[in-house]
N, C-alpha and C positions, 0 to 999 in steps of 0.2 A: 760416393758421395765424399768429395775431398775433405780433409780435415779444416777446422776454423785454426786462425793464428794462436788462439788460446788452448786449442786442444793440442795442436802440434807442439807448442813449446812446453806444456807439461809433460807429454809422452817424452820429448826429448830429455827433460830433466830426469824423469823417471826411467827412463831407458825402456821404455816400451814400446818401443818402433815408431817414430815420426816418420813423416812424406817428406821432409826436407830440414835441413839444418840452419837453426836461426843464425842470422848475420846481422850485424850492424857496423854501419859507418859513422863515426861521430866526429863532426869538424868542429874544432874548437873556435871561439868567437875571434881569437888572434888569428886564425887561418882565413877564416871568413873575411875578416877585415883586411889581411894582406891582400888577397887574391880578388875579393869582391866579384865583378862580373864573369871572370874566370872560372871562378869557383861554382858560380850560379850556373854556368853552361854544364859543368859536370854533373850537378844535382838534377838539372833539366833530362839530363840523357839517361839518368838512373832513378826511375822513379819507384823502384822497388826498395830502395832505400832512403828514398825522398820522397814518399807519397803525396801528392797535392801540390808538390812545389812547382812554382812558376817563375820565371825569370821577371825580375823587375818589382817581386814583393815586397823584399826589404828595402826600406827606406835608410841609407846609410849616412844621411844628414843627421838623423834623428836616433841613431843607434846608440844603445846604452848598454856596456858591456857588463853592468850590473855590481852590486857589493862585493868588494874585494877584488874586483877585476878591472876597475879604472886606474889607469895609469897616473902616478903622483898624487893620489888621493890616499890620505890614511883614513883607513875605516874601522869602528869600533864594534864589534858584534856583542849580542846579548849576553856573552859570557865577560865580557870586559877586555877580550885579546884585541889587540891594535893591529890589523893587515896594512901591507903596502905592496904595490907591484910597480914595475917599470914598462909594462906592456900591455896596452888595453886588449882585454879578451882573453889574459891569463891570469889566473888565481894567484894572489901575491903570497907573502909569507908572515908569519907573526912577529911583529918587532918589538912589541911591549906584551909583556905577562904578567897578568893581575897575581899569580901567586908565585912570583918570583922568590918573595921572601914567605917563607913557610908561617910565618906568624901570621900572615893575612888571612890563612885557612879558617882561624878560629871564626871570623866573621863573616866569611864568604857563602854567599848562597848562589847556585845554579839558577837560570831562568827556568819559570815555571813553564813547562812544556805542555800544560793544558791551555794556555793562551800564547805561548813565545816559544818559537824555534830559535836557532843560532843566530839567522839572519832575517828573520820576517816573523811577522805575528802570525797565527793560525786559528782558523775558525774549523774546529772539528767537526762540526754539524753539518758544513758545507762540504768538506772533506768526505763525509759519509754518505751524502747525497749524491756527489760526482760517482763514488765508488758504487753505489747501487744502479746508478744509469749504466755506467761501463758494464757492470755484471749482468744487467737485463740485455745488453745489447751483445751479450757475447763476447766481450773484450777480456784479455788479462789484465787482471786487477793487482797492483803492487804498490806497496809502502815502502820506505827507507828511512833509516837513520840518517844523520849528516855524514857527510864524509869526514872521516877522522871521528868517530864518534866516541872511542875511549882511548886508545893508546896514543893517538894523535893529539886527542884533546888534553891528553895528560901534558904532552910538552908545550902545547899552545899555552896551557895555563901556567906551567913551571918554568920553561924555556928549555930547550934541547938538552944542552950541557947539565944542567941543574938535574933535570930528571935522569939522565945516564948515571950519575952519581948517586941519585938516590937509589936507584936499581942496584948498583955496584955495592952499595952500602946497607941494602935492605932496608931502609928507612921505614919505621913503623907507620908513617904518616900516609905511606902510599895507599893502604887499605883504605884509609879515610877518604882519600882523594878519589879511589875508585868507586867508592859507595855513594859518594856525592854525585858522580857523574852518572852511574847506573840510576840512581834514583829519577833523573830528568831522561833518561833513554827508557825506562821502562813504561814510564807514561806514553809514551810514543808508541811502544811495540804493542801495549795492551789497548791503545785505540784502533790500530789496524788489525789486531786478532779480533776484537769485539765486531769488526766489519767484514770478518771472513774473506780478506782478500787472497788471493792465489799466491803470494808472493811477498817477502818481506827482505829487503836488502840490508845488509851489515858491511857497508864499506869503510875501508881505510887502508892506508899504504903500510906494509908489514916488514917490507924488505929494502936492503940497501943494494947495489948492483951486483954484489957477490955473496951476501950473508942476510940472515934475519937481521931487522934493526935493534932487538935485544937477544941476549942469549935464548936459547930453548929452555934452559932452566927458569930463567926468569920469566918467561913466557907462561909456561906451564904453571909456574907458582901465583903469578898477578893476574894475568891477562885471560887465560882460559876459563877458569872459574866464572869471572864476570861474563864473559861470551856463553858460557852454558847457561847462566841464569837470566839471560835475554832469549837465547833461543830455545830454551825448554818448552816455555808455553807456546811458543810458534810450532813446535814440531807436535805437541800435544795436540794442536789443533787442526793438523794434517796440512798446515801451511809450509811453502817450500822456503827455506833459508838460502837467500842468496847472499854473494859476497862480491867485494873489489879488493884487492890486495897488490899493490904496484910491488916491484922487486923481487929479489930471489926470496922465496919461501919454502923452498923444499925441506928445509929443516922442521918446518912448523906444520907440515901437510897432516901428520898422525893426530896431533891435537887439534888443529882446524876440524878434521872431520869427526874426532870424538866429542868436541864442543856441539857439533850439531849441523855443520854446513851440508846442504846438498849440493850447491854449486862452488866449486871455487875458481877463482879468476886471476891465474897466473899469467906474467908475461911469458911470451914465448923462449927467447933466446938466452935471457938471464938465468932462467931456470933450466934450459936445454929440452927440445923437443924429445930426445931419447930417453931422458930422465922422467918427463912426464909420462912418457908412453910406458914406461917400466913401472913406475911407483903411483899412478894416480889413475890411469885409465882403466875404466870398468869399475872403480870403486866409488865414483863420485862424478856428476857431471861437470866437464871441464869447460867454463867460458875463457875461451884463450884470448888473451889480449896480444893482437899481431903486432909485430915488432912497429916500433915508432921512433927509435934511435938510429938505425942505420939502413936497413933496406928501404923501408918505405919511404924515409925523406931522401934519402941518397942513392938507393939502387936504381936500376933501369925497369920497365915494365915487365921484361922477363925474369929479373930477379923474384919480383913482386910476385909474379906467376906462380914462380916455382916454389917459393917459399910456401906459399898458400896451398897449392898441391902437397908438398911435403908433409905440412901439418894436418889436412884431410885425411891423407892416407894413413899416417902413422897414428892419428887421436881419434879418428872417427870410426865407426862401425854402422852395420844395419840397425842395432839396437837404440841407437842415438848417443847421447851422454857427450856430444862435442857442439859447442856454440863458438862463433867467432865474432869479435869486437876489435875494430880497429879506430883509435883515436888518431885525428889529426892534427898536427901542430905544426909551426914554423920550423923550418923552411920549405916544407913538403909541397912540391910545385904541384898545379892540378892534373897534369897528365899522370902524376904517380897516384893520385887518388882516383883518377878515371880507371888506372889500372888494378888498383884494389878493389874495386866495385867490380869490374868486369871478372877479375878471378873468382870473386865470391859467389857471381851470379854462375859463372860455369860449374863450380864444385859444389854449392849447397845441396844437389840431389845426387852427387856422385854415388853415396852408399845405399840410395832408394832407387835409381832407375838402372839397375844392372851393371853398372860400370865397376862398381865394387866387389863384384863376385870373382 
């Protein structure tokens, strides 16, 4: 009897022999808006990645990119951070920082996560009922902190330049700021732990193009202990700790694993496929972020096929431990999205159908 999606996903993370490699193609709102009907054609051709999709189901005249994704709009989140974007469907940047002056910290309070998340209110009882229904149906259940739940939240609040100076000078108020943010995060974690979800995601971008965002020394001193405090109750409950982390993070891998991650989510080319094979493969599940900067947006379909084949061959195994996710952003043309889907369809069973022997 074939595995369910949930059983296969858990086996892949735990490296206990899945039947296929989990793959995701995530098309940004900006790319949907750029290509519209042509992108719908791609989605309709690949129901494996877009189950139930039907052409014409999107009402483009009524499309709303969502908070912090609407071009030309200043949006203030629940933390008091003001966002702005120039492109519909792409998340903007914070342009006003409520804690740019440290003096504001004395009276600052984070949103109460029992009722308020960063961009919406939350009814945890409704979330619980949806989770229970999904579990009863045998589906994978997951919760997540906000993208940018700690380090990024710190520079949203302080401003990037200010925060870098704070780390350089080891400002003692950093500990107070981290404690304040983690108070909010812990409420969310505890809610999901109490529901018994299969996985909780801890997503934020930790790297630049060539190195970690802050020094490994400062990551180990300030960020890793905060991560551990959030992940320990998750691990104690037997729940998978997932992650998202754009940028070059090779300097941080050991700390991330020690903090408690079961899944790391490195980008492929800036970290190096061979580096990941040497330093990470077999230690933890790799949720590989397939290139979105050069090959996928600008390469040929053959380039895309060859990249995905190389990644599967070098980072996969019959035990599992490799997942592929490809985010689609402008100016990626529909034919390249089609090529991504086709390559993933071809190689998702490579290690489990005899080809990888």
